[in-house]
C-alpha positions as CSV (number, residue, x, y, z in Angstrom):
1,M,89.3,78.4,116.1
2,S,87.7,81.8,115.2
3,K,86.2,82.4,111.8
4,S,88.7,85.2,111.1
5,L,91.6,82.9,112.0
6,K,90.3,80.1,109.8
7,L,90.0,82.6,106.9
8,S,93.5,83.9,107.5
9,M,94.9,80.3,107.5
10,A,93.0,79.4,104.4
11,M,94.3,82.5,102.6
12,I,97.9,81.6,103.5
13,V,97.5,78.1,102.2
14,A,95.9,79.3,99.0
15,V,98.6,81.8,98.2
16,L,101.3,79.3,98.9
17,V,99.7,76.8,96.6
18,A,99.4,79.5,93.9
19,I,102.9,80.7,94.2
20,T,104.4,77.2,94.3
21,A,102.5,76.3,91.1
22,A,103.6,79.5,89.4
23,V,107.2,79.0,90.2
24,A,107.0,75.4,89.0
25,L,105.7,76.6,85.7
26,S,108.4,79.2,85.3
27,R,111.9,78.8,84.1
28,P,114.3,77.5,86.8
29,D,116.4,80.6,86.5
30,D,113.4,82.9,86.5
31,A,114.2,86.0,88.7
32,P,112.3,89.2,89.5
33,T,112.4,91.5,86.4
34,S,111.3,94.9,85.5
35,A,108.7,95.4,82.7
36,G,107.7,98.9,81.8
37,S,108.0,102.2,83.6
38,S,108.2,102.7,87.3
39,D,104.5,103.3,87.5
40,G,103.8,99.9,86.0
41,M,101.3,101.2,83.4
42,S,103.4,101.0,80.2
43,E,102.9,98.7,77.3
44,P,103.3,95.8,76.9
45,L,102.8,95.1,80.6
46,V,99.5,97.1,80.7
47,R,97.5,98.3,77.7
48,E,94.8,100.9,77.6
49,D,92.1,98.2,77.1
50,S,93.4,95.9,79.9
51,P,90.7,95.2,82.5
52,R,91.0,97.1,85.7
53,L,89.3,95.8,88.9
54,T,90.2,98.9,90.9
55,S,91.4,102.4,90.1
56,G,93.9,103.4,92.8
57,K,96.5,106.1,92.0
58,D,99.5,105.1,94.1
59,A,100.5,101.7,92.7
60,V,99.7,99.2,89.9
61,F,99.3,95.5,90.6
62,V,99.2,93.3,87.5
63,E,98.2,89.6,87.5
64,F,98.6,87.4,84.4
65,L,96.0,84.7,84.9
66,D,94.2,81.8,83.4
67,F,90.7,81.2,84.6
68,E,91.1,77.5,84.3
69,C,94.4,77.4,86.2
70,E,94.0,75.8,89.7
71,A,96.8,77.9,91.2
72,C,95.0,81.1,90.0
73,G,91.8,79.7,91.5
74,A,93.6,79.1,94.8
75,A,95.0,82.6,94.7
76,H,91.7,84.3,93.9
77,P,90.3,84.7,97.4
78,V,93.7,86.2,98.5
79,I,93.8,88.7,95.6
80,K,90.2,89.5,96.1
81,D,90.9,90.3,99.7
82,L,93.8,92.5,98.7
83,R,91.6,94.3,96.2
84,E,89.2,95.2,99.0
85,Q,92.0,96.2,101.3
86,Y,94.1,98.3,98.9
87,G,91.7,99.1,96.0
88,D,91.5,102.8,96.9
89,D,95.2,103.1,96.5
90,V,96.2,100.4,94.0
91,T,95.0,99.8,90.5
92,F,94.5,96.0,90.1
93,V,95.0,95.0,86.4
94,V,94.1,91.7,84.8
95,R,96.0,90.2,81.9
96,Y,95.3,86.9,80.2
97,L,97.6,83.9,79.5
98,P,95.2,81.2,78.4
99,L,96.9,77.8,78.6
100,H,94.1,75.3,78.9
101,G,91.2,73.9,76.9
102,N,88.5,76.3,78.0
103,S,90.8,79.2,79.0
104,M,90.0,81.2,75.8
105,N,86.3,80.7,76.2
106,A,86.5,81.9,79.8
107,A,88.5,84.9,78.8
108,L,86.0,85.7,76.0
109,A,83.2,85.5,78.6
110,A,85.0,87.9,80.8
111,E,85.7,90.4,78.0
112,A,82.1,90.2,76.8
113,A,81.0,91.0,80.3
114,K,83.5,93.9,80.4
115,E,81.7,95.3,77.4
116,Q,78.6,95.7,79.6
117,G,80.4,96.9,82.6
118,E,80.3,93.6,84.5
119,F,83.9,92.4,84.2
120,E,84.5,92.0,87.9
121,A,81.3,90.1,88.4
122,M,82.2,87.6,85.6
123,H,85.9,87.4,86.7
124,D,84.8,86.4,90.2
125,K,82.1,84.1,89.0
126,L,84.5,82.2,86.8
127,F,86.9,81.6,89.6
128,E,84.3,80.8,92.2
129,T,82.8,78.1,89.9
130,Q,86.1,76.9,88.5
131,A,85.7,73.3,89.9
132,E,82.4,73.0,88.0
133,W,83.7,73.6,84.5
134,S,87.4,73.4,84.3
135,H,89.6,70.6,82.8
136,S,86.9,69.3,80.5
137,E,87.6,68.2,76.9
138,S,84.3,69.7,75.8
139,S,83.6,73.4,75.3
140,K,82.0,75.2,78.2
141,A,80.9,78.2,76.2
142,K,77.2,77.5,77.0
143,V,78.1,77.3,80.7
144,F,79.6,80.7,80.6
145,Q,76.6,82.0,78.6
146,G,74.5,80.8,81.6
147,Y,76.7,82.8,83.9
148,A,76.1,85.9,81.7
149,K,72.4,85.4,82.0
150,E,72.7,85.0,85.8
151,L,74.5,88.4,85.9
152,G,71.7,90.0,83.9
153,L,73.7,90.8,80.8
154,D,72.1,91.6,77.5
155,M,72.4,88.2,75.9
156,Q,72.1,89.3,72.3
157,Q,75.1,91.6,72.9
158,Y,76.9,89.0,74.9
159,R,76.7,86.4,72.1
160,A,77.8,88.9,69.6
161,D,80.8,90.0,71.7
162,V,82.1,86.5,72.4
163,K,82.3,86.0,68.6
164,D,83.8,89.4,67.9
165,P,87.3,88.9,66.4
166,A,88.4,92.2,67.9
167,I,87.7,90.9,71.4
168,K,89.6,87.6,70.7
169,K,92.5,89.7,69.4
170,R,92.7,91.5,72.7
171,I,93.1,88.2,74.5
172,E,95.7,87.0,72.0
173,Q,97.6,90.4,72.4
174,S,97.7,89.7,76.2
175,K,99.2,86.3,75.6
176,S,101.8,87.8,73.3
177,D,102.5,90.5,75.9
178,A,103.0,87.8,78.5
179,Q,105.7,86.2,76.4
180,T,107.3,89.6,75.8
181,V,107.7,90.4,79.5
182,G,108.9,86.8,80.3
183,V,105.7,85.3,81.8
184,T,105.7,81.5,81.3
185,G,103.1,80.4,83.9
186,T,100.1,81.6,85.9
187,P,99.5,83.3,88.2
188,T,102.4,85.8,87.7
189,F,102.4,89.1,89.5
190,F,103.9,92.5,88.8
191,L,103.9,95.5,91.1
192,D,104.8,98.9,89.6
193,G,106.5,97.2,86.7
194,E,108.6,94.7,88.7
195,K,107.9,91.0,88.7
196,I,107.3,89.8,92.3
197,Q,107.1,86.3,93.9
198,P,105.4,86.8,97.3
199,T,105.4,83.7,99.5
200,S,102.7,84.7,102.0
201,V,99.8,87.0,102.5
202,A,102.0,89.1,104.8
203,D,104.6,89.4,102.0
204,F,101.9,90.6,99.6
205,E,100.7,93.2,102.2
206,A,104.3,94.4,102.9
207,R,105.0,94.9,99.2
208,L,101.7,96.8,98.7
209,D,102.2,98.9,101.8
210,A,105.7,99.9,100.5
211,A,104.4,100.7,97.1
212,V,101.5,102.8,98.4
213,E,103.8,104.7,100.8
214,N,106.4,105.6,98.1
């Protein structure tokens, strides 16, 4: 089996795991809904300070995530590949819905890295190391501090930012926004303001292709 075929199969398995978990966490009668304007950039779905991983102009893809969520971790390589494939045309936006013990600490680490222009690096690091720190009863704030050091962040600023009430408020606002737009589990995806529930990588690609072409 070729390396590319193995990767494609792994991606399909990952996204199916992620979507299955997301649906299981959602209401039984949960159906695709619209949240915001047709361009998908209106509050409360997306706010001015919401992290952007890319800056495409043709479509907006929003993911409500929890860094400690196994389904989000499984979906991460798929979403990362989509970012690389569609990033020039699609704005990929991250919103937080912290639901586990260290989810808030992880989100704080990501936001602190964002203050130094390294959100994407911390975002990817948290998912890539998820198995090493997730589902622990003890705080992993020091682990995340270690990641910040590895990424070359100004540690004095980082430590101040993770304690900044304004940064925590942004995360809490995201959680409130999730409730407002009917998000009950992670990962949950929106494309141009419409909640979507793709079931395969091909489904993701087809929806993004259509959004970019419109």
